[in-house]
C-alpha positions as CSV (number, residue, x, y, z in Angstrom):
1,M,0.2,0.5,0.3
2,P,1.9,3.7,-0.9
3,N,2.2,5.8,1.7
4,D,1.4,8.6,-0.5
5,L,-1.6,9.8,-3.3
6,G,1.1,9.6,-6.6
7,P,-0.9,12.5,-8.5
8,D,-2.0,14.5,-5.3
9,D,1.4,14.0,-3.6
10,F,1.9,18.5,-4.3
11,G,1.7,22.0,-3.1
12,S,3.7,21.2,0.3
13,A,7.7,20.7,1.7
14,F,6.4,18.4,3.7
15,N,5.3,14.1,3.4
16,A,3.1,12.7,5.7
17,E,5.9,11.0,8.6
18,T,7.4,14.4,8.1
19,H,4.9,17.0,8.9
20,P,5.4,18.4,12.3
21,M,2.0,17.7,13.5
22,I,1.6,14.0,12.3
23,S,6.1,13.7,13.7
24,Q,5.1,14.9,17.1
25,F,2.4,12.3,17.6
26,A,4.1,9.1,15.7
27,E,6.6,10.6,18.8
28,V,4.1,9.8,20.9
29,I,1.4,7.1,20.0
30,K,4.7,4.3,18.9
31,P,6.4,3.5,22.3
32,Y,2.6,2.1,23.1
33,F,2.0,0.6,19.2
34,A,2.8,-3.0,20.6
35,N,1.4,-6.7,19.0
36,G,0.3,-5.2,16.1
37,A,-1.8,-2.2,17.8
38,V,-2.7,0.5,20.3
39,D,-5.0,0.1,23.6
40,F,-8.0,2.5,23.3
41,E,-7.3,2.8,27.0
42,I,-4.0,4.9,26.2
43,L,-6.0,7.8,24.1
44,Q,-6.7,9.1,27.8
45,K,-3.7,9.8,29.3
46,P,-2.6,12.9,29.0
47,Q,-0.2,13.1,26.6
48,F,-2.5,12.4,23.7
49,L,-5.3,15.2,24.9
50,K,-3.7,17.9,22.8
51,F,-4.5,15.1,19.4
52,W,-8.5,14.3,20.1
53,R,-10.0,17.1,17.7
54,H,-7.6,15.8,14.9
55,L,-9.2,11.8,15.7
56,M,-10.9,9.6,13.8
57,I,-12.1,6.4,15.1
58,A,-13.5,3.7,12.6
59,K,-14.7,0.8,13.5
60,Y,-15.1,-1.9,11.2
61,L,-18.5,-4.0,10.0
62,P,-18.2,-6.9,8.4
63,D,-21.8,-7.9,8.5
64,L,-21.2,-3.9,5.7
65,D,-17.9,-4.9,5.0
66,D,-17.1,-1.1,5.3
67,F,-16.4,1.1,8.3
68,R,-18.7,3.5,10.5
69,I,-16.5,6.4,12.0
70,V,-17.3,6.5,15.5
71,F,-15.8,9.1,16.7
72,W,-14.8,12.3,14.6
73,G,-13.1,14.9,16.4
74,T,-13.7,18.6,16.1
75,Y,-10.7,19.4,14.1
76,L,-12.2,17.8,11.4
77,V,-16.2,18.6,11.4
78,N,-14.1,22.0,11.1
79,K,-12.3,21.9,8.4
80,Y,-14.3,18.5,6.2
81,G,-17.6,20.8,6.9
82,K,-19.2,17.9,8.1
83,E,-20.0,15.9,10.8
84,L,-18.8,12.0,10.3
85,S,-19.2,11.0,13.3
86,G,-21.6,7.9,13.2
87,K,-21.4,7.6,9.4
88,T,-20.4,4.7,7.0
89,F,-17.6,5.7,4.7
90,A,-20.1,5.0,1.9
91,E,-22.3,7.2,3.9
92,A,-20.0,10.1,4.4
93,G,-18.9,11.5,1.1
94,L,-15.7,10.0,-0.3
95,G,-16.5,10.5,-3.0
96,D,-14.2,8.9,-5.4
97,K,-12.1,7.6,-2.6
98,Q,-14.0,6.0,-0.5
99,Q,-12.3,2.7,-1.9
100,Y,-9.1,4.3,-1.5
101,F,-10.0,5.1,1.9
102,Y,-10.9,2.4,2.9
103,D,-8.0,0.3,1.7
104,L,-5.3,2.0,3.4
105,H,-8.1,0.7,7.2
106,K,-8.6,-2.4,6.3
107,S,-4.5,-2.6,5.3
108,A,-3.8,-0.7,8.7
109,M,-6.0,-2.6,10.3
110,L,-5.7,-6.3,9.3
111,G,-1.2,-5.7,8.3
112,Q,-1.1,-4.5,12.3
113,E,1.3,-1.9,11.2
114,I,1.8,1.8,11.3
115,I,0.6,3.7,8.0
116,F,1.5,7.6,6.6
117,T,-0.9,9.1,3.9
118,K,-1.1,12.5,2.2
119,G,-3.2,13.7,-0.4
120,I,-5.6,16.3,-1.5
121,F,-8.7,17.2,-0.6
122,S,-10.4,17.0,-4.1
123,W,-13.3,15.7,-3.0
124,E,-15.9,18.2,-1.4
125,D,-14.5,20.9,-3.6
126,K,-12.0,21.4,-1.2
127,D,-8.1,20.7,-3.2
128,F,-7.0,23.7,-1.5
129,L,-6.6,21.4,1.3
130,T,-3.7,19.1,2.3
131,W,-4.3,16.2,4.1
132,Y,-1.7,14.6,6.1
133,Q,-2.5,11.3,8.9
134,I,-1.0,8.5,10.2
135,K,-3.4,5.4,10.6
136,M,-2.9,2.2,12.8
137,P,-4.6,-1.1,14.9
138,L,-6.6,-0.3,17.3
139,R,-7.0,-2.9,19.3
140,R,-10.4,-2.1,22.1
141,S,-10.9,-5.7,25.1
142,Q,-8.3,-7.4,23.4
143,Q,-9.8,-7.2,19.6
144,V,-8.2,-5.3,16.9
145,C,-11.6,-4.2,14.5
146,E,-11.0,-0.3,14.7
147,T,-8.6,2.0,13.1
148,L,-7.4,5.4,15.4
149,T,-6.7,8.1,12.3
150,C,-4.4,11.6,13.2
151,I,-5.1,14.1,10.6
152,Y,-3.9,17.5,9.7
153,F,-5.1,19.7,6.6
154,E,-2.7,22.5,6.0
155,E,-4.1,25.2,2.9
156,T,-1.8,24.7,0.1
């Protein structure tokens, strides 16, 4: 799975892994990445509070073969222009990027890996925004069936 969207990868000197906000989150979370996932409980620690508004948690729904966004931070609501908590990817208005995001989340969850991505926010006529993400599997109650993503938008 590529870390960046090929044709959209322009407009900024940063890639996702070296973007200051994303690399700061990576530095804080990586020590807690064990046995292929991060435990939900660690997100309650004080060092994570400043990131909550940038976080997305998505739960895999095998019966629908889709993800439901169970948490969509306030920063994301403001930049995206919509509250997506409670919506599946099919309902979220991801346009032609829906399959790309589904594949990324599934790859992170099943591959038990941390994935960095970057692209242009083009599907909502906001192609002036570049997004940066770090995505990983999230474990809750001993099961890995969710993903945790930290997202940052930057005007290009």
